N, CA, C and O of each residue as an XYZ file, in Angstrom:
784
protein
N      -7.738     -1.979     15.603
C      -8.896     -1.794     14.732
C      -8.816     -2.753     13.555
O      -7.755     -2.900     12.948
N      -9.905     -3.394     13.232
C      -9.953     -4.311     12.096
C     -10.188     -3.513     10.815
O     -10.995     -2.584     10.786
N      -9.481     -3.884      9.777
C      -9.668     -3.268      8.474
C     -10.266     -4.292      7.530
O     -10.161     -5.498      7.754
N     -10.893     -3.803      6.473
C     -11.471     -4.721      5.507
C     -10.383     -5.501      4.765
O     -10.672     -6.500      4.106
N      -9.119     -5.040      4.874
C      -8.031     -5.781      4.246
C      -7.278     -6.650      5.256
O      -6.151     -7.070      4.994
N      -7.900     -6.921      6.414
C      -7.372     -7.921      7.353
C      -7.812     -9.302      6.872
O      -8.903     -9.456      6.323
N      -6.960    -10.301      7.080
C      -7.327    -11.648      6.640
C      -8.511    -12.187      7.428
O      -9.439    -12.762      6.859
N      -8.468    -11.994      8.755
C      -9.569    -12.459      9.612
C     -10.105    -11.248     10.375
O      -9.607    -10.953     11.461
N     -11.096    -10.543      9.848
C     -11.611     -9.364     10.556
C     -12.126     -9.753     11.939
O     -12.830    -10.753     12.087
N     -11.772     -8.959     12.947
C     -12.246     -9.298     14.295
C     -13.519     -8.552     14.661
O     -14.004     -8.662     15.787
N     -14.066     -7.789     13.710
C     -15.348     -7.133     13.955
C     -16.428     -8.204     14.088
O     -16.477     -9.156     13.309
N     -17.284     -8.031     15.080
C     -18.381     -8.982     15.263
C     -19.255     -9.002     14.012
O     -19.510     -7.966     13.398
N     -19.703    -10.185     13.652
C     -20.542    -10.328     12.470
C     -21.829     -9.524     12.629
O     -22.486     -9.580     13.669
N     -22.175     -8.780     11.591
C     -23.412     -7.998     11.567
C     -23.982     -8.102     10.156
O     -23.834     -7.182      9.352
N     -24.636     -9.228      9.856
C     -25.111     -9.468      8.491
C     -26.079     -8.392      8.010
O     -26.865     -7.842      8.782
N     -26.000     -8.113      6.730
C     -26.904     -7.165      6.096
C     -27.010     -7.507      4.625
O     -26.556     -8.563      4.186
N     -27.611     -6.608      3.870
C     -27.681     -6.805      2.422
C     -27.717     -5.455      1.732
O     -28.127     -4.453      2.317
N     -27.286     -5.444      0.489
C     -27.343     -4.246     -0.351
C     -27.876     -4.656     -1.714
O     -27.803     -5.825     -2.092
N     -28.408     -3.698     -2.444
C     -28.866     -3.939     -3.806
C     -27.849     -3.359     -4.773
O     -27.441     -2.204     -4.647
N     -27.447     -4.167     -5.734
C     -26.625     -3.709     -6.841
C     -27.561     -3.527     -8.029
O     -28.074     -4.500     -8.582
N     -27.779     -2.276     -8.414
C     -28.700     -1.969     -9.497
C     -27.925     -1.282    -10.617
O     -27.425     -0.168    -10.458
N     -27.838     -1.973    -11.749
C     -27.177     -1.462    -12.943
C     -28.175     -1.560    -14.092
O     -29.181     -2.257    -13.966
N     -27.925     -0.883    -15.203
C     -28.886     -0.962    -16.317
C     -29.170     -2.390    -16.776
O     -30.274     -2.687    -17.233
N     -28.176     -3.279    -16.655
C     -28.341     -4.639    -17.153
C     -28.429     -5.689    -16.053
O     -28.411     -6.884    -16.349
N     -28.523     -5.278    -14.797
C     -28.397     -6.242    -13.711
C     -29.008     -5.691    -12.428
O     -28.865     -4.507    -12.122
N     -29.685     -6.551    -11.686
C     -30.177     -6.186    -10.361
C     -29.966     -7.388     -9.456
O     -30.570     -8.441     -9.657
N     -29.104     -7.224     -8.457
C     -28.806     -8.303     -7.519
C     -28.926     -7.804     -6.089
O     -28.548     -6.673     -5.783
N     -29.447     -8.641     -5.228
C     -29.372     -8.378     -3.789
C     -28.194     -9.176     -3.258
O     -28.127    -10.391     -3.446
N     -27.259     -8.492     -2.591
C     -26.025     -9.105     -2.130
C     -25.962     -9.118     -0.606
O     -26.245     -8.119      0.055
N     -25.590    -10.252     -0.078
C     -25.384    -10.405      1.363
C     -24.070     -9.716      1.744
O     -23.062     -9.868      1.054
N     -24.087     -8.964      2.838
C     -22.889     -8.283      3.322
C     -22.692     -8.600      4.804
O     -23.484     -9.317      5.415
N     -21.627     -8.053      5.357
C     -21.349     -8.248      6.779
C     -20.359     -7.174      7.213
O     -19.727     -6.530      6.375
N     -20.230     -6.987      8.500
C     -19.221     -6.068      9.014
C     -17.837     -6.633      8.725
O     -17.690     -7.833      8.493
N     -16.834     -5.779      8.738
C     -15.466     -6.231      8.530
C     -15.087     -6.429      7.082
O     -13.993     -6.914      6.791
N     -15.990     -6.055      6.145
C     -15.673     -6.110      4.721
C     -15.820     -4.708      4.134
O     -16.352     -3.810      4.788
N     -15.353     -4.523      2.911
C     -15.384     -3.209      2.289
C     -16.812     -2.780      1.968
O     -17.563     -3.527      1.341
N     -17.181     -1.587      2.397
C     -18.448     -0.934      2.066
C     -19.677     -1.824      2.288
O     -20.430     -2.083      1.349
N     -19.880     -2.291      3.526
C     -20.979     -3.226      3.775
C     -22.372     -2.597      3.747
O     -23.366     -3.319      3.671
N     -22.464     -1.269      3.807
C     -23.769     -0.609      3.883
C     -24.374     -0.289      2.514
O     -25.589     -0.141      2.386
N     -23.509     -0.182      1.482
C     -23.984      0.151      0.136
C     -22.879     -0.185     -0.849
O     -21.709     -0.272     -0.476
N     -23.253     -0.372     -2.101
C     -22.232     -0.566     -3.126
C     -21.468      0.744     -3.261
O     -22.059      1.795     -3.510
N     -20.164      0.675     -3.096
C     -19.289      1.848     -3.127
C     -19.433      2.615     -4.444
O     -19.616      2.017     -5.504
N     -19.349      3.944     -4.364
C     -19.502      4.786     -5.553
C     -18.465      4.434     -6.612
O     -18.794      4.348     -7.795
N     -17.219      4.230     -6.200
C     -16.169      3.881     -7.155
C     -16.475      2.581     -7.881
O     -16.287      2.481     -9.094
N     -16.946      1.588     -7.138
C     -17.316      0.307     -7.750
C     -18.433      0.508     -8.770
O     -18.379     -0.033     -9.875
N     -19.436      1.281     -8.397
C     -20.553      1.542     -9.315
C     -20.067      2.250    -10.584
O     -20.480      1.896    -11.688
N     -19.195      3.243    -10.428
C     -18.667      3.965    -11.589
C     -17.875      3.016    -12.483
O     -17.997      3.070    -13.707
N     -17.067      2.152    -11.883
C     -16.334      1.155    -12.671
C     -17.298      0.309    -13.495
O     -17.121      0.149    -14.703
N     -18.323     -0.232    -12.832
C     -19.244     -1.151    -13.496
C     -20.091     -0.462    -14.566
O     -20.551     -1.107    -15.508
N     -20.294      0.841    -14.420
C     -21.063      1.592    -15.409
C     -20.201      2.127    -16.550
O     -20.736      2.616    -17.545
N     -18.862      2.042    -16.420
C     -17.964      2.706    -17.369
C     -17.177      1.773    -18.268
O     -16.836      2.147    -19.390
N     -16.879      0.561    -17.801
C     -15.980     -0.298    -18.564
C     -16.719     -1.023    -19.687
O     -17.922     -1.263    -19.589
N     -15.993     -1.373    -20.756
C     -16.616     -2.158    -21.820
C     -16.886     -3.579    -21.338
O     -16.366     -3.986    -20.299
N     -17.688     -4.338    -22.077
C     -17.971     -5.716    -21.661
C     -16.687     -6.527    -21.534
O     -15.740     -6.312    -22.290
N     -16.650     -7.455    -20.583
C     -15.453     -8.284    -20.421
C     -15.359     -9.316    -21.545
O     -16.351     -9.568    -22.230
N     -14.177     -9.918    -21.746
C     -14.061    -11.021    -22.703
C     -15.071    -12.111    -22.364
O     -15.367    -12.354    -21.194
N     -15.587    -12.754    -23.382
C     -16.667    -13.721    -23.192
C     -16.194    -15.127    -22.855
O     -17.012    -16.015    -22.614
N     -14.885    -15.337    -22.836
C     -14.354    -16.639    -22.419
C     -12.986    -16.443    -21.800
O     -12.408    -15.358    -21.867
N     -12.472    -17.506    -21.194
C     -11.179    -17.425    -20.520
C     -11.353    -17.116    -19.046
O     -12.448    -17.221    -18.495
N     -10.250    -16.734    -18.418
C     -10.236    -16.416    -16.990
C     -10.222    -14.909    -16.793
O      -9.438    -14.194    -17.417
N     -11.100    -14.437    -15.918
C     -11.211    -13.024    -15.563
C     -10.963    -12.898    -14.069
O     -11.157    -13.860    -13.325
N     -10.538    -11.725    -13.624
C     -10.183    -11.531    -12.212
C     -10.846    -10.288    -11.640
O     -10.791     -9.206    -12.224
N     -11.476    -10.469    -10.481
C     -11.888     -9.354     -9.628
C     -10.897     -9.337     -8.476
O     -10.944    -10.203     -7.601
N     -10.001     -8.360     -8.470
C      -8.956     -8.253     -7.457
C      -9.451     -7.400     -6.295
O      -9.683     -6.201     -6.446
N      -9.613     -8.039     -5.119
C     -10.172     -7.359     -3.956
C     -11.683     -7.387     -4.032
O     -12.332     -6.343     -4.102
N     -12.243     -8.596     -4.017
C     -13.651     -8.783     -4.397
C     -14.661     -8.274     -3.378
O     -15.818     -8.049     -3.736
N     -14.262     -8.081     -2.102
C     -15.277     -7.719     -1.117
C     -16.371     -8.775     -1.101
O     -16.073     -9.969     -1.078
N     -17.641     -8.352     -1.112
C     -18.743     -9.326     -1.116
C     -19.206     -9.665     -2.537
O     -20.197    -10.373     -2.715
N     -18.483     -9.154     -3.553
C     -18.675     -9.672     -4.891
C     -19.352     -8.846     -5.953
O     -19.648     -9.410     -7.006
N     -19.633     -7.548     -5.787
C     -20.366     -6.842     -6.847
C     -19.649     -6.835     -8.192
O     -20.297     -6.950     -9.232
N     -18.327     -6.703     -8.193
C     -17.598     -6.673     -9.462
C     -17.574     -8.071    -10.079
O     -17.877     -8.233    -11.261
N     -17.217     -9.078     -9.284
C     -17.136    -10.451     -9.803
C     -18.474    -10.913    -10.367
O     -18.523    -11.519    -11.438
N     -19.550    -10.631     -9.656
C     -20.860    -11.094    -10.113
C     -21.313    -10.354    -11.360
O     -22.001    -10.925    -12.205
N     -20.934     -9.088    -11.482
C     -21.245     -8.351    -12.704
C     -20.464     -8.922    -13.878
O     -21.024     -9.123    -14.956
N     -19.169     -9.186    -13.679
C     -18.367     -9.803    -14.742
C     -18.991    -11.126    -15.175
O     -19.136    -11.392    -16.368
N     -19.362    -11.958    -14.191
C     -19.929    -13.275    -14.491
C     -21.263    -13.155    -15.210
O     -21.561    -13.968    -16.086
N     -22.069    -12.166    -14.864
C     -23.356    -11.960    -15.536
C     -23.157    -11.517    -16.978
O     -23.905    -11.917    -17.870
N     -22.147    -10.691    -17.195
C     -21.905    -10.153    -18.533
C     -21.101    -11.109    -19.418
O     -21.103    -10.967    -20.640
N     -20.422    -12.071    -18.817
C     -19.614    -13.035    -19.564
C     -19.861    -14.432    -18.999
O     -18.982    -14.992    -18.344
N     -21.050    -15.008    -19.241
C     -21.437    -16.251    -18.574
C     -20.581    -17.463    -18.925
O     -20.592    -18.448    -18.187
N     -19.842    -17.420    -20.028
C     -18.986    -18.552    -20.401
C     -17.581    -18.435    -19.813
O     -16.820    -19.402    -19.839
N     -17.232    -17.266    -19.287
C     -15.905    -17.056    -18.706
C     -15.864    -17.586    -17.273
O     -16.899    -17.731    -16.623
N     -14.660    -17.871    -16.795
C     -14.452    -18.204    -15.388
C     -13.987    -16.938    -14.681
O     -12.983    -16.342    -15.070
N     -14.701    -16.532    -13.657
C     -14.367    -15.303    -12.929
C     -13.765    -15.681    -11.583
O     -14.417    -16.311    -10.750
N     -12.527    -15.292    -11.385
C     -11.858    -15.476    -10.099
C     -12.110    -14.243     -9.242
O     -11.785    -13.123     -9.636
N     -12.684    -14.457     -8.084
C     -12.949    -13.376     -7.131
C     -11.996    -13.588     -5.964
O     -12.164    -14.526     -5.185
N     -10.997    -12.722     -5.838
C      -9.972    -12.943     -4.817
C      -9.919    -11.778     -3.833
O     -10.171    -10.624     -4.179
N      -9.588    -12.121     -2.618
C      -9.456    -11.128     -1.554
C      -8.567    -11.729     -0.481
O      -8.466    -12.951     -0.366
N      -7.922    -10.876      0.306
C      -7.167    -11.354      1.468
C      -8.117    -11.642      2.633
O      -7.802    -12.437      3.519
N      -9.277    -10.989      2.622
C     -10.255    -11.070      3.709
C     -11.123    -12.321      3.520
O     -11.899    -12.408      2.568
N     -10.985    -13.276      4.425
C     -11.697    -14.547      4.263
C     -13.212    -14.386      4.424
O     -13.971    -15.165      3.846
N     -13.658    -13.412      5.182
C     -15.102    -13.152      5.274
C     -15.639    -12.690      3.924
O     -16.733    -13.077      3.512
N     -14.854    -11.856      3.239
C     -15.242    -11.404      1.900
C     -15.322    -12.571      0.927
O     -16.276    -12.675      0.156
N     -14.326    -13.446      0.960
C     -14.295    -14.606      0.069
C     -15.546    -15.461      0.275
O     -16.172    -15.896     -0.691
N     -15.905    -15.699      1.539
C     -17.098    -16.500      1.843
C     -18.374    -15.819      1.348
O     -19.247    -16.468      0.772
N     -18.475    -14.508      1.578
C     -19.666    -13.777      1.131
C     -19.811    -13.822     -0.385
O     -20.911    -14.027     -0.899
N     -18.713    -13.632     -1.096
C     -18.777    -13.668     -2.554
C     -19.238    -15.034     -3.043
O     -20.054    -15.124     -3.961
N     -18.717    -16.102     -2.432
C     -19.135    -17.450     -2.818
C     -20.639    -17.634     -2.599
O     -21.327    -18.193     -3.452
N     -21.143    -17.170     -1.465
C     -22.577    -17.306     -1.179
C     -23.411    -16.459     -2.140
O     -24.455    -16.903     -2.617
N     -22.950    -15.247     -2.421
C     -23.693    -14.370     -3.328
C     -23.711    -14.916     -4.749
O     -24.723    -14.811     -5.442
N     -22.600    -15.497     -5.185
C     -22.558    -16.091     -6.521
C     -23.516    -17.274     -6.612
O     -24.235    -17.425     -7.600
N     -23.523    -18.109     -5.579
C     -24.427    -19.269     -5.572
C     -25.881    -18.810     -5.585
O     -26.699    -19.359     -6.324
N     -26.207    -17.807     -4.774
C     -27.584    -17.304     -4.708
C     -28.029    -16.727     -6.045
O     -29.208    -16.800     -6.391
N     -27.086    -16.148     -6.803
C     -27.412    -15.542     -8.095
C     -27.356    -16.558     -9.237
O     -27.661    -16.225    -10.382
N     -26.965    -17.804     -8.924
C     -26.867    -18.819     -9.967
C     -25.688    -18.609    -10.899
O     -25.718    -19.039    -12.052
N     -24.646    -17.947    -10.402
C     -23.457    -17.663    -11.216
C     -22.367    -18.667    -10.819
O     -21.513    -18.390     -9.976
N     -22.428    -19.826    -11.448
C     -21.623    -20.956    -10.999
C     -20.203    -20.967    -11.548
O     -19.422    -21.855    -11.209
N     -19.853    -19.993    -12.394
C     -18.480    -19.938    -12.898
C     -17.647    -18.906    -12.148
O     -16.564    -18.528    -12.596
N     -18.161    -18.449    -10.995
C     -17.379    -17.584    -10.110
C     -16.600    -18.488     -9.160
O     -17.174    -19.343     -8.487
N     -15.297    -18.287     -9.117
C     -14.438    -19.027     -8.187
C     -13.926    -18.046     -7.145
O     -13.044    -17.233     -7.421
N     -14.480    -18.130     -5.964
C     -14.117    -17.237     -4.870
C     -12.948    -17.857     -4.110
O     -13.045    -18.990     -3.638
N     -11.845    -17.120     -3.991
C     -10.634    -17.704     -3.410
C      -9.832    -16.671     -2.635
O      -9.829    -15.486     -2.969
N      -9.153    -17.141     -1.596
C      -8.185    -16.300     -0.908
C      -7.079    -15.940     -1.910
O      -6.775    -16.713     -2.819
N      -6.507    -14.796     -1.735
C      -5.536    -14.253     -2.686
C      -4.337    -15.179     -2.916
O      -3.688    -15.103     -3.960
N      -4.042    -16.048     -1.950
C      -2.907    -16.967     -2.092
C      -3.317    -18.349     -2.597
O      -2.489    -19.260     -2.634
N      -4.566    -18.518     -2.981
C      -5.064    -19.840     -3.378
C      -5.365    -19.967     -4.877
O      -5.944    -20.964     -5.309
N      -4.978    -18.976     -5.659
C      -5.197    -19.039     -7.111
C      -3.997    -19.752     -7.735
O      -2.860    -19.346     -7.498
N      -4.220    -20.795     -8.518
C      -3.086    -21.503     -9.134
C      -2.193    -20.551     -9.939
O      -2.680    -19.653    -10.626
N      -0.885    -20.769     -9.839
C       0.078    -19.874    -10.475
C      -0.019    -19.849    -11.996
O       0.395    -18.875    -12.625
N      -0.562    -20.910    -12.595
C      -0.590    -20.969    -14.057
C      -1.819    -20.295    -14.666
O      -1.953    -20.257    -15.889
N      -2.711    -19.767    -13.840
C      -3.898    -19.093    -14.373
C      -3.512    -17.684    -14.830
O      -2.948    -16.901    -14.065
N      -3.826    -17.378    -16.089
C      -3.589    -16.045    -16.657
C      -4.941    -15.408    -16.968
O      -5.908    -16.107    -17.271
N      -5.003    -14.094    -16.890
C      -6.285    -13.390    -16.952
C      -6.410    -12.533    -18.209
O      -5.507    -11.776    -18.566
N      -7.552    -12.677    -18.859
C      -7.845    -11.848    -20.033
C      -8.338    -10.473    -19.625
O      -8.264     -9.525    -20.407
N      -8.845    -10.361    -18.395
C      -9.282     -9.058    -17.876
C      -9.162     -9.062    -16.365
O      -9.395    -10.076    -15.707
N      -8.796     -7.918    -15.833
C      -8.802     -7.677    -14.389
C      -9.620     -6.413    -14.161
O      -9.349     -5.370    -14.755
N     -10.613     -6.517    -13.305
C     -11.362     -5.342    -12.865
C     -11.139     -5.209    -11.370
O     -11.218     -6.195    -10.638
N     -10.859     -3.983    -10.908
C     -10.570     -3.837     -9.485
C     -10.858     -2.428     -8.983
O     -10.613     -1.432     -9.664
N     -11.388     -2.387     -7.769
C     -11.427     -1.180     -6.966
C     -10.383     -1.452     -5.882
O     -10.729     -1.877     -4.780
N      -9.091     -1.205     -6.197
C      -8.022     -1.703     -5.324
C      -8.007     -1.028     -3.955
O      -8.442      0.112     -3.789
N      -7.490     -1.774     -2.990
C      -7.422     -1.293     -1.597
C      -6.292     -0.275     -1.463
O      -5.198     -0.602     -1.003
N      -6.568      0.946     -1.865
C      -5.568      2.017     -1.834
C      -5.030      2.225     -0.424
O      -3.854      2.543     -0.244
N      -5.886      2.047      0.572
C      -5.503      2.367      1.956
C      -4.563      1.349      2.590
O      -4.186      1.508      3.751
N      -4.174      0.302      1.853
C      -3.189     -0.625      2.413
C      -1.788     -0.012      2.426
O      -0.873     -0.566      3.035
N      -1.622      1.115      1.765
C      -0.311      1.770      1.702
C       0.294      1.619      0.317
O       0.031      0.648     -0.392
N       1.113      2.601     -0.054
C       1.622      2.662     -1.420
C       2.447      1.434     -1.797
O       2.241      0.859     -2.866
N       3.385      1.022     -0.927
C       4.241     -0.114     -1.291
C       3.441     -1.405     -1.414
O       3.644     -2.183     -2.345
N       2.526     -1.628     -0.462
C       1.697     -2.836     -0.523
C       0.812     -2.823     -1.770
O       0.607     -3.858     -2.404
N       0.291     -1.648     -2.115
C      -0.519     -1.517     -3.327
C       0.313     -1.837     -4.567
O      -0.121     -2.589     -5.440
N       1.507     -1.261     -4.635
C       2.381     -1.506     -5.785
C       2.737     -2.987     -5.896
O       2.733     -3.553     -6.989
N       3.042     -3.608     -4.762
C       3.373     -5.041     -4.768
C       2.187     -5.873     -5.265
O       2.352     -6.792     -6.067
N       0.986     -5.535     -4.774
C      -0.214     -6.269     -5.169
C      -0.473     -6.125     -6.673
O      -0.733     -7.113     -7.360
N      -0.400     -4.891     -7.177
C      -0.667     -4.678     -8.597
C       0.390     -5.352     -9.467
O       0.062     -5.930    -10.503
N       1.649     -5.281     -9.057
C       2.706     -5.946     -9.816
C       2.447     -7.449     -9.877
O       2.575     -8.061    -10.937
N       2.085     -8.037     -8.746
C       1.828     -9.479     -8.675
C       0.742     -9.913     -9.654
O       0.883    -10.941    -10.316
N      -0.333     -9.145     -9.751
C      -1.490     -9.581    -10.545
C      -1.452     -9.073    -11.980
O      -1.887     -9.788    -12.883
N      -0.953     -7.881    -12.220
C      -0.891     -7.378    -13.595
C       0.039     -8.228    -14.456
O      -0.182     -8.363    -15.659
N       1.076     -8.799    -13.849
C       1.987     -9.652    -14.617
C       1.306    -10.942    -15.060
O       1.859    -11.685    -15.871
N       0.120    -11.216    -14.541
C      -0.620    -12.420    -14.929
C      -1.675    -12.142    -16.003
O      -2.483    -13.014    -16.324
N      -1.666    -10.932    -16.555
C      -2.517    -10.656    -17.718
C      -2.004    -11.432    -18.925
O      -0.795    -11.586    -19.102
N      -2.920    -11.917    -19.749
C      -2.528    -12.511    -21.020
C      -1.962    -11.406    -21.915
O      -2.170    -10.226    -21.632
N      -1.249    -11.763    -22.991
C      -0.681    -10.718    -23.858
C      -1.714     -9.717    -24.365
O      -1.396     -8.543    -24.560
N      -2.949    -10.172    -24.581
C      -4.002     -9.252    -25.041
C      -4.908     -8.797    -23.901
O      -5.957     -8.197    -24.138
N      -4.503     -9.081    -22.668
C      -5.346     -8.775    -21.513
C      -5.360     -7.291    -21.177
O      -4.466     -6.538    -21.562
N      -6.398     -6.891    -20.449
C      -6.551     -5.495    -20.050
C      -7.083     -5.434    -18.623
O      -7.932     -6.232    -18.224
N      -6.574     -4.482    -17.871
C      -7.058     -4.253    -16.506
C      -7.729     -2.889    -16.436
O      -7.293     -1.929    -17.072
N      -8.796     -2.825    -15.651
C      -9.458     -1.558    -15.358
C      -9.458     -1.373    -13.852
O      -9.967     -2.214    -13.111
N      -8.882     -0.262    -13.403
C      -8.793      0.055    -11.979
C      -9.541      1.350    -11.728
O      -9.394      2.307    -12.489
N     -10.345      1.396    -10.666
C     -11.006      2.640    -10.294
C     -10.312      3.186     -9.051
O     -10.144      2.480     -8.056
N      -9.908      4.467     -9.124
C      -9.165      5.091     -8.031
C      -9.643      6.530     -7.880
O      -9.805      7.247     -8.868
N      -9.865      6.942     -6.644
C     -10.249      8.337     -6.398
C      -9.084      9.260     -6.720
O      -7.928      8.930     -6.453
N      -9.390     10.406     -7.289
C      -8.338     11.365     -7.637
C      -7.561     11.772     -6.386
O      -6.330     11.789     -6.407
N      -8.256     12.098     -5.302
C      -7.548     12.578     -4.109
C      -6.839     11.462     -3.345
O      -6.118     11.733     -2.384
N      -7.037     10.213     -3.761
C      -6.293      9.105     -3.161
C      -5.168      8.621     -4.068
O      -4.612      7.543     -3.858
N      -4.836      9.426     -5.082
C      -3.617      9.152     -5.822
C      -3.765      8.501     -7.182
O      -2.854      7.801     -7.625
N      -4.895      8.712     -7.865
C      -5.064      8.068     -9.178
C      -4.014      8.539    -10.179
O      -3.495      7.739    -10.959
N      -3.699      9.832    -10.161
C      -2.747     10.359    -11.138
C      -1.337      9.839    -10.873
O      -0.620      9.491    -11.811
N      -0.931      9.784     -9.594
C       0.402      9.266     -9.280
C       0.478      7.767     -9.555
O       1.527      7.263     -9.956
N      -0.633      7.046     -9.340
C      -0.645      5.621     -9.654
C      -0.501      5.417    -11.166
O       0.228      4.527    -11.605
N      -1.182      6.225    -11.946
C      -1.062      6.131    -13.404
C       0.386      6.371    -13.837
O       0.902      5.658    -14.698
N       1.040      7.369    -13.245
C       2.450      7.641    -13.571
C       3.331      6.454    -13.190
O       4.194      6.039    -13.964
N       3.106      5.910    -11.988
C       3.913      4.780    -11.527
C       3.747      3.577    -12.457
O       4.731      2.919    -12.793
N       2.527      3.287    -12.872
C       2.298      2.174    -13.782
C       3.085      2.363    -15.080
O       3.679      1.417    -15.598
N       3.085      3.592    -15.601
C       3.856      3.880    -16.808
C       5.344      3.677    -16.593
O       6.039      3.167    -17.472
N       5.837      4.078    -15.420
C       7.254      3.905    -15.102
C       7.636      2.426    -15.016
O       8.793      2.066    -15.236
N       6.664      1.573    -14.697
C       6.924      0.130    -14.608
C       6.813     -0.568    -15.958
O       7.003     -1.781    -16.050
N       6.511      0.184    -16.990
C       6.445     -0.390    -18.335
C       5.052     -0.753    -18.812
O       4.902     -1.350    -19.878
N       4.031     -0.406    -18.046
C       2.650     -0.677    -18.455
C       2.131      0.500    -19.276
O       2.557      1.639    -19.088
N       1.209      0.208    -20.184
C       0.469      1.266    -20.860
C      -0.709      1.608    -19.947
O      -1.614      0.792    -19.775
N      -0.703      2.789    -19.371
C      -1.768      3.181    -18.440
C      -2.400      4.473    -18.936
O      -1.725      5.494    -19.073
N      -3.691      4.420    -19.202
C      -4.402      5.600    -19.684
C      -5.673      5.796    -18.874
O      -6.189      4.861    -18.261
N      -6.164      7.018    -18.883
C      -7.417      7.308    -18.194
C      -8.566      6.999    -19.136
O      -8.740      7.664    -20.158
N      -9.342      5.996    -18.792
C     -10.449      5.551    -19.635
C     -11.698      6.399    -19.407
O     -12.463      6.656    -20.337
N     -11.899      6.834    -18.152
C     -13.083      7.622    -17.806
C     -12.790      8.397    -16.530
O     -11.876      8.060    -15.777
N     -13.574      9.432    -16.303
C     -13.435     10.241    -15.097
C     -14.831     10.723    -14.700
O     -15.554     11.303    -15.511
N     -15.199     10.473    -13.437
C     -16.527     10.875    -12.987
C     -16.530     11.004    -11.471
O     -16.012     10.136    -10.769
N     -17.105     12.071    -10.974
C     -17.305     12.258     -9.534
C     -16.018     12.046     -8.744
O     -16.026     11.379     -7.710
N     -14.917     12.609     -9.228
C     -13.610     12.537     -8.570
C     -12.984     11.149     -8.606
O     -12.013     10.889     -7.897
N     -13.533     10.255     -9.426
C     -12.941      8.930     -9.627
C     -12.359      8.848    -11.030
O     -12.886      9.436    -11.974
N     -11.277      8.115    -11.145
C     -10.659      7.844    -12.436
C     -10.736      6.342    -12.708
O     -10.529      5.526    -11.809
N     -11.033      5.994    -13.941
C     -10.924      4.613    -14.386
C      -9.638      4.521    -15.199
O      -9.521      5.129    -16.263
N      -8.680      3.757    -14.691
C      -7.407      3.576    -15.388
C      -7.450      2.279    -16.173
O      -7.822      1.232    -15.644
N      -7.067      2.356    -17.437
C      -6.959      1.178    -18.293
C      -5.477      0.818    -18.379
O      -4.642      1.661    -18.706
N      -5.163     -0.433    -18.084
C      -3.767     -0.875    -18.022
C      -3.581     -2.066    -18.953
O      -4.308     -3.055    -18.865
N      -2.592     -1.960    -19.852
C      -2.256     -3.053    -20.759
C      -0.738     -3.207    -20.800
O       0.001     -2.358    -20.301
N      -0.288     -4.309    -21.406
C       1.153     -4.541    -21.549
C       1.761     -3.522    -22.491
O       2.966     -3.552    -22.739
């Protein structure tokens, strides 16, 4: 079975589109099979985008696990002078995000495979609906890899369902030396704020 966190999904292409409607933004996004939540913008993603404060207005920002791009494009719309890195292991997702950014005229979105981001890039903000279903160790490895690339004043916001381990993830982050607090809670989702 192909998962949305496979590098090359083997699900046959089935193009579609979804509308991302927020108080400050309305975008039609191209989707496809084999990516995360291709039928609608995921509830967790929507809660994240409706709950977090505006991103820094300059510097490098990161959407970790970009899917077809709703988080990256929202960051880019809200911070037009910033460079937004949209990264995913799924190459179909990376391609979709690039096309969606171009269609929206958001030219400071850099859509890249997770292994193609230069090592010297540091992030002032990370927003993510992380792939919890990849397994606990893989999730921990992924978060460790990217959170260590926050700038000293950087902040990450992660949306995680309560029943998929948001509270245990918050505890684990604290055990690793991060400041992790619950920024918001809605509809069984938690928004975790993570800083150095």
